[in-house]
N, C-alpha and C positions, 0 to 999 in steps of 0.2 A: 729257205728257198726250195723250190720244187721244180727241177729241170727235167727235160727229156734228154737223156744222155745216149750218145751213139756207142754201140758195142758190137763186137764180132761174135757171132754164134760159134761156139766151139764144140757143143754137144747138144743133141736133141733126144728126148726120151719122153715117155708118158708117165705121169705121176698122178695117181688117183683119178685116172681117166682124162687128164688134162695134158695137152701138148706143152711140154716144158723144155727149157734148155739152160745150159750154162753159157753165160755171155761174158766175154773179156772186154773190159773197159780200160784198155791201155795198161794192163798189169793187175787190175782189180777184177776178180772173177765173182760174179753173182748169179743166182738162179733167177729166171724170169719166165713168165707165162708167154707162150708163143701162139696161143689160140687165135689172136687177131691177125696174124701173118702166116696163114697156112702154107703159102708158097715158099716161105723162107727155108733155107737149107744151111747145113754146116758150112761155114766160110763166108756167109752173107753178113752184111752189116744191117743193124736195125736200131731204131730209136726206142729206148726203154724209158717208160714213165711210170712211176710208182709200182714197179715190178711187172709191168705189162709191155710187151713189144707192140708198138702202135703203127709202125710203118718201116719200110726198108729204105736204104739209101746206098749210094755208091761209096766205095772205100775212100776215095779222095776227100769227099765231103765229111765222112766220119773222122778221118785223121785230122783234118783241118779243125773241126769242131773240138775234138779231144785236146789238140794242142792249145787252142784258145782257152778251154776250161782249165788246163794246167797252168797257163800263164796267169789267169785270173785267180787261181788258187781255190776254185770251187769244186773241183772233181772229187777230192777226198772228203770235203765237207758234205757233198751230196750223196756219195756212195758209202761212206763210213762215218756217219755223224758222231758216233761215240769216240772216234779217234781224231776228230778235227781239232785244230789248234785254237 
């Protein structure tokens, strides 16, 4: 499966000339490219798809989606495939 997963931007920095950030997906933190959402700031929520932030969304929508992914059991499968059950 290949989902777009909402996460909260917790850090923004430049890596090799690319706007990059650390994104928290309800306790799982991953690095993502933020080039496609130049207006995004620390504390904002964004949808990450295959390592790229593709859009912003509000916190309520992000939390609701994360809760649904947890209930379905797909969050860890999507973000940590080598640790999936």
